[in-house]
C-alpha positions, 0 to 999 in steps of 0.5 A: 500500500503506497498511498500517502493517505489511507482509503476510507475503508481502512479508516472505517476498519480502524474505527471499528477495531478501536471500538472493539478495543474500547469494549475490551478495556471497559470490561478489563478495567471494571474490576479494579475501578470497583475494588472498594465496593467489592472489598466492602461486599460481605457476600463475596469476601474479596480483598484489595489484594485479591482484586489486584491479583485478579486484575493482574495475574488472575487475568494476565497469565491466561491472557499472555499464554494464550496471546502468543498462540493467538498471535501465531494463529493471526499470522495463519488464520482468518483474523476477523473470525478469530476476533469474533470468537474472542469477543463472544467469550470475553463479553459472556464471561464479563457478564458472568462476573456479576453473578460470581459468589466467591473468589474462585468463581470470579477468578474463573471468569477473569481467566477466561476473559483473558482467553477471549481478549487475547484474540483481539490485539495481535489480529487487529494490529497486524491487520492495521499494519497491512492496511496502512502505509509505514508513515501512518502505522504509528497513527493507526496503532495510536488510534487503536490504543485510544481504546484504553482511555476510552474504555477506562473512561467509559467504564468509569462514567457508566459505572458511576451511573449504574452503581447506585441502581444496579450495584457492582454486579449489575455493572458487569452484567450490562457491560458484558451483554453490550459486547455480545451485540458486536459479534455478528458485525465482526463476522462480516469483516473481510480479512486484509491481504498480508504483506510479504517480503518474498518477491515470488509471492503475490499478496493474494497468495500470501493472504490465502496460503497460511505459512508454516508455524516455523516460518512465522516463529523462527525468524522472530526467535532469530531476531530476538537473539540478535537484536538488542534494540528489540529486547530493550524496547520490550524491557522498557515497555514492561516498566512503563506498563507496570506503572500504568496498570497500577493506576487501576486503583486511582478511584480507590485512592481518591475514596480511601486517602482523599475522601471523595465519593465514588460517583463524583470521582468516577464521573470526573476521572472518566471524562478527564481520562477519556479526553486526556488519554484519547488525545494522548493516544492519537497525538502520541501516534502522530508525534511518534511518526513525526519523530520517526521522520525527523530522526530516521535512526530510532526516532520513535524510541527517542520519543519514548525516552522523552515522554518518560522524562516529561511525564514522570514528574507530572504523575508524581505531582498527581498523587501528591497534589491537593485534590481540591485545588483547581490545578488538580484537574489540569494535572489529572488530564495531563497525566492521562495524556502521558499515560497513553502517549507512548503506545503508538510509537512503541508498537510501530517500533516493534513492528519495524524491528521484527520480520514482516512475516512474524509481525503479529507474533512479535506483537503477541510476544511484546504483549506477553512480556508487558503483561506477565512482567508488568501488568501482572505484578503492578496491580497485585503489588499495588493492591497489597501495599494499598490494603496492608501498608498501614498495618504492616508499618504499625507492626514494624515500628523501626521501618515506620520511624525510618521512612516517616521523615521522607513521607513527611517531606512529601506531605504523606503519612503511613495512613495514606497507603494507596498514595504510597503504593501508587507513588512507588509504581511511578518510580518503577515506571521511570526505569524504562528510560535507560532501556529506551535510550539503548534501543534508540542507539541500536535501532539503525543497526538492528532494523537493517537486519530485518529489511530486504 
């Protein structure tokens, strides 16, 4: 595809796949958003730590393990039908979460939601990579990943209205049933012709002749072994997503540490995150493409490093700021912008550093690492710290006395458990910076290995 502007059918596909990603993340984040209500429900006995585990590893383990297989299937099978099957599974199990009566029933729902959602992103991003020219791929990826803030924002806003009338259980049931509606339209979407680097094959041949498993996986394994740029890009993403996934407890933090009511916090946060995060995702793709043109050697990776430098202090200010001050909303929407601005450049960089035949598998491997090492422990550790830090500090007075002066300087006490937990997650996210720099320095040499 050589057009400077994507045709309208590609734009329509992008919009539809982005909407599916909205549903994906609305369903995925709902558990963390309602953590306080679930923790206080005596009928299910699920604590903050358990919510963190279910949001993290309880979902991620199946999501990532199945995701790698789904990436390989996406390189070989009809991608829209694969996504339709996944959508049917995760939407049905989201609705079923609303009738769970104990931790294990909820855990089973979360596990199979992960199986269903694993089918979406590798297929969607590889289709967009086939439909959009190189110069617009970061834009397409960034727009698709606008589904994260849109989904989380819509989840907050919808739950703020549904919770008073239907409880936390009704929120799951209604959002899950909404997703089932879009299974049928997805079945009528045509798959895209796959780009091939083998000059002896036409696009139609590639689209209708599934490659062998080893032809997909072995080139990627060789690239991982010989490309420090690809490995460092993935490592940087792991640290970044740890911090981002931990922010699932932002509404719990506002309720427990700052005294906000859920409805107000959810409506305010929903709109700010929806607007700021969506703009960040789209503009991040555009800026990533611009950096890629201006700095041909690793421009998108230099962009990721710059994002880390700019937005880490803003995220710290968000958790330390006065939530009643006028500037708090400005910090929140800016922080939401920064939390999403890096996705387009990241996925575009990984695509460029991977063999053409193995792009969906490479995306699935990236998601595997991000989720297993970042999004898995992030909410779990943050949920444990937020739910237990105060009691743990009381039981260890030596530690409490040693850390109290630093907390006093920040205007935080040991009673602000979720503030401490979320600040710690931001610090962890800052460690992505050196990996982004190393990847940018190695980019040109390693990208050349996978070009014709």
